[in-house]
Structure formats: C-alpha cells, structure tokens
C-alpha positions as CSV (number, residue, x, y, z in Angstrom):
1,M,-19.3,51.5,43.0
2,T,-20.9,54.8,42.1
3,L,-23.0,55.8,39.2
4,L,-20.1,57.2,37.3
5,D,-17.8,54.1,37.7
6,P,-17.8,51.8,34.8
7,P,-18.9,48.2,35.4
8,P,-16.2,45.7,36.1
9,V,-14.7,44.2,32.9
10,T,-15.0,40.4,32.6
11,P,-12.1,39.0,30.8
12,Q,-13.0,37.3,27.5
13,K,-10.9,34.1,27.0
14,S,-10.0,33.4,23.5
15,R,-11.4,30.2,22.0
16,A,-9.0,30.2,19.1
17,I,-6.4,27.9,20.8
18,P,-8.8,25.0,21.6
19,F,-10.4,25.2,18.2
20,T,-7.0,25.2,16.5
21,I,-5.8,22.2,18.6
22,A,-9.0,20.3,17.8
23,A,-8.6,21.1,14.0
24,V,-4.9,19.9,14.1
25,V,-5.8,16.7,15.9
26,V,-8.6,15.9,13.4
27,A,-6.3,16.7,10.5
28,A,-3.6,14.4,11.9
29,V,-6.1,11.6,12.5
30,V,-7.4,11.9,8.9
31,M,-3.8,11.9,7.5
32,L,-2.8,8.9,9.5
33,Y,-5.9,7.0,8.4
34,F,-5.2,7.6,4.7
35,A,-1.5,6.8,5.2
36,F,-2.0,3.5,7.0
37,R,-5.4,2.2,5.9
38,Y,-3.9,-0.5,3.6
39,Y,-0.8,-1.2,5.7
40,P,-1.3,-4.9,6.4
41,E,-2.2,-5.6,2.8
42,K,0.9,-3.7,1.5
43,K,3.1,-5.7,4.0
44,A,1.6,-9.0,2.6
45,A,2.4,-7.9,-0.9
46,E,5.9,-6.8,0.1
47,R,6.6,-10.2,1.7
48,F,5.4,-11.9,-1.5
49,F,7.6,-9.7,-3.8
50,N,10.6,-10.0,-1.4
51,A,10.3,-13.8,-1.6
52,L,10.3,-13.6,-5.4
53,V,13.3,-11.2,-5.4
54,A,15.2,-13.7,-3.2
55,G,14.4,-16.5,-5.6
56,N,12.3,-18.4,-3.1
57,T,9.4,-19.4,-5.2
58,D,8.3,-22.0,-2.7
59,L,7.7,-19.3,0.0
60,A,6.1,-17.0,-2.6
61,Y,3.7,-19.8,-3.6
62,Q,2.8,-20.4,0.0
63,L,2.2,-16.7,0.5
64,W,0.0,-16.6,-2.6
65,K,-2.3,-19.2,-0.8
66,P,-3.6,-20.6,-4.1
67,G,-6.8,-22.5,-4.7
68,P,-6.8,-26.0,-6.1
69,S,-7.0,-24.9,-9.7
70,Y,-3.8,-22.7,-9.5
71,T,-1.0,-25.3,-9.4
72,K,2.7,-24.6,-8.7
73,R,3.3,-25.1,-12.4
74,D,0.8,-22.3,-13.2
75,F,2.4,-20.1,-10.6
76,L,5.9,-20.7,-12.0
77,A,4.5,-19.9,-15.5
78,D,3.5,-16.5,-14.1
79,W,6.2,-15.7,-11.5
80,G,9.1,-18.1,-12.1
81,P,12.4,-17.2,-13.6
82,E,11.1,-18.0,-17.1
83,G,7.6,-16.8,-16.3
84,Y,5.6,-13.9,-17.7
85,Y,6.4,-11.5,-14.9
86,G,9.7,-13.1,-14.0
87,P,12.5,-13.1,-13.2
88,V,11.6,-10.5,-10.5
89,K,14.8,-8.9,-9.3
90,S,13.3,-5.7,-8.0
91,Y,9.9,-4.2,-7.4
92,E,8.1,-1.0,-6.4
93,I,4.6,-0.8,-5.0
94,L,3.0,2.0,-6.9
95,K,-0.4,2.3,-5.2
96,A,-3.1,0.5,-3.2
97,T,-6.8,1.0,-3.8
98,S,-10.0,-0.7,-2.8
99,Q,-13.6,-0.3,-3.8
100,H,-16.1,0.6,-1.2
101,G,-17.3,-2.6,0.5
102,A,-14.8,-4.8,-1.3
103,N,-13.0,-7.6,0.5
104,A,-9.7,-7.1,-1.4
105,V,-7.1,-4.4,-1.9
106,D,-5.8,-3.9,-5.4
107,I,-2.0,-3.5,-5.1
108,Q,-0.3,-2.2,-8.3
109,A,3.4,-2.9,-8.4
110,A,6.1,-2.4,-11.0
111,V,8.3,-5.5,-11.3
112,S,11.7,-5.5,-13.0
113,P,14.2,-8.2,-14.1
114,F,17.0,-5.8,-13.1
115,S,18.3,-4.9,-9.7
116,P,18.1,-2.1,-8.7
117,M,14.8,-0.9,-10.2
118,P,15.9,1.0,-13.4
119,D,15.4,4.7,-13.5
120,A,12.9,6.2,-16.0
121,S,15.7,7.8,-17.9
122,D,17.2,4.3,-18.6
123,Q,14.8,3.6,-21.4
124,E,16.4,0.3,-22.5
125,N,16.0,-1.4,-19.1
126,S,12.9,0.4,-17.9
127,R,11.1,-0.9,-21.0
128,K,11.2,-4.4,-19.5
129,T,9.6,-3.3,-16.3
130,K,6.0,-4.5,-16.1
131,V,3.2,-3.2,-14.0
132,V,1.1,-5.9,-12.4
133,S,-2.1,-5.7,-10.4
134,V,-2.4,-8.1,-7.5
135,W,-5.3,-8.5,-5.2
136,V,-4.7,-9.0,-1.5
137,I,-7.7,-10.5,0.3
138,M,-8.2,-8.6,3.6
139,S,-9.4,-11.6,5.7
140,D,-6.5,-14.0,5.2
141,K,-3.9,-11.9,3.2
142,S,-3.9,-14.3,0.3
143,L,-3.0,-13.0,-3.1
144,S,-4.6,-13.4,-6.5
145,F,-5.0,-11.8,-9.9
146,P,-8.0,-9.5,-10.4
147,P,-10.9,-11.1,-12.3
C-alpha cells in the first residue's frame, strides 16, 4: 500500500432486512393476539347458542352453569321456545369485549327466530332479530346476563 492508494473499502451490510423481519414478526404477534384473545370465551358462547339452535335447552342450561336463584323455569322464560329471546333458530356473534381487569368477557350476539339469519335487506324478518349481551366468566366459562 502506497501513499496514493485508497484505503481498503469495508463492506457495509444493510440492516434493513433484520429490522423489517423484526417489525413483521411483532406486527404478526400483535394481530394474532387481538384476533384470538377471547377465543375460549367465544367458543363457550358458540356451544351455548348451538345448543339453543338445536333445541337442546337441557344442555344449554348446563352450559349456562346457573346459580341457585336462576332456576330452569327462569332459564326457559328467557331462552326457551316461548321465552323472551326464543326461539333461537340462528345467531351471529357480533363482538367480544372486556374491561381492563375484569373476570368476564361481554359477548354481544344477534339471535333470530329464523334460520338462516335474515339479511338486513329483509326488514320484516330482521326486525325480530334481537341483540343480547351475555357475559362469559373467564375462569369456568359459565354464562350470565350483565348486571
């Protein structure tokens, strides 16, 4: 190496690829968290509503896991064929939310006495669709109405 020769060039490796991969992984983890954070509670609500759609009120009552003050008669008055929300022939889970630090997930579902769920353009039948809020307790997946 002489005085007029330039110094050897050290190759600069680009850091863009590792940072891009890390950003994509973090974004995927965040998206998966928000997509599946209430998955067990939604499944518990789906099992309950599927039992109602099948007409199996005994199984639905068991899945509700009621306290001693909520009798089968009260349950049928709410969910039975002649109940306030019944007959449930189809349903759609609209959203699931939970307050910070709460022990329950609020599942909002649309229940309809028609099968399949009526389209919004079918005003006559969609008028009978009711939106119900059901709490699913995280610890034992029991259901209840919000206070």
